[in-house]
C-alpha positions in Angstrom: 182.5 118.9 112.6 180.9 122.3 112.3 177.2 122.6 111.2 177.0 123.3 107.5 180.5 122.2 106.7 181.4 119.8 103.9 180.9 116.1 104.8 184.1 114.4 105.9 185.2 111.2 104.2 187.4 108.9 106.2 189.2 105.8 104.9 189.0 102.6 106.9 191.3 99.6 106.9 189.1 97.7 104.5 189.1 100.6 102.0 185.3 101.1 102.4 185.4 104.3 104.3 182.6 106.3 105.7 181.2 109.9 105.6 180.4 112.0 108.7 178.0 115.0 108.4 175.9 117.2 110.7 172.3 117.9 109.8 170.4 121.2 110.4 169.4 120.0 113.9 173.1 119.6 114.8 172.8 115.8 114.8 176.0 114.1 113.7 175.5 111.2 111.2 177.9 108.5 110.0 177.2 106.9 106.6 178.8 103.7 105.5 178.3 101.1 102.7 177.5 97.6 103.9 177.7 94.2 102.2 174.1 92.9 102.6 174.4 89.7 100.6 173.9 87.6 103.8 171.2 89.8 105.4 167.7 88.2 105.6 165.3 90.2 103.4 168.1 92.1 101.6 166.8 94.1 98.6 170.3 94.4 97.0 173.9 93.2 97.5 174.9 96.4 99.2 173.2 99.2 101.1 174.0 102.4 102.9 173.7 102.6 106.7 173.1 106.0 108.2 173.6 106.0 112.0 173.4 108.6 114.8 172.7 108.3 118.5 169.4 106.3 118.7 168.8 106.0 115.0 169.8 103.6 112.2 168.5 104.0 108.6 169.2 101.6 105.7 169.0 102.8 102.1 169.0 100.3 99.2 168.8 102.7 96.2 171.6 105.3 96.1 174.0 106.8 93.7 177.5 105.4 93.2 179.0 108.8 94.1 177.2 109.1 97.4 180.5 109.9 99.2 180.7 113.2 97.2 177.2 114.4 98.0 176.7 117.5 100.1 175.3 117.1 103.6 171.8 118.3 102.5 171.7 115.6 99.8 172.9 112.9 102.2 170.2 113.8 104.7 167.5 113.6 101.9 169.0 110.3 100.8 168.8 108.9 104.3 165.0 109.0 104.0 164.9 106.7 101.0 164.1 103.0 101.3 
């Protein structure tokens, strides 16, 4: 993926899919929605997981259309709790 490009949405076998994007520091991120109903301390039934090499971020409050957000908005969303 080229820096500044539109995030890429990829379907998975379970239909959940994920989004890949590259931030301004050229770090590639993968975003996926996770069923958190069985996670200890879960704040909601589902969450978003942002992953890159050496980092994982979990976001509990996010818009339903998160897959359509531009990379800059996804990066800002990754800092929410």
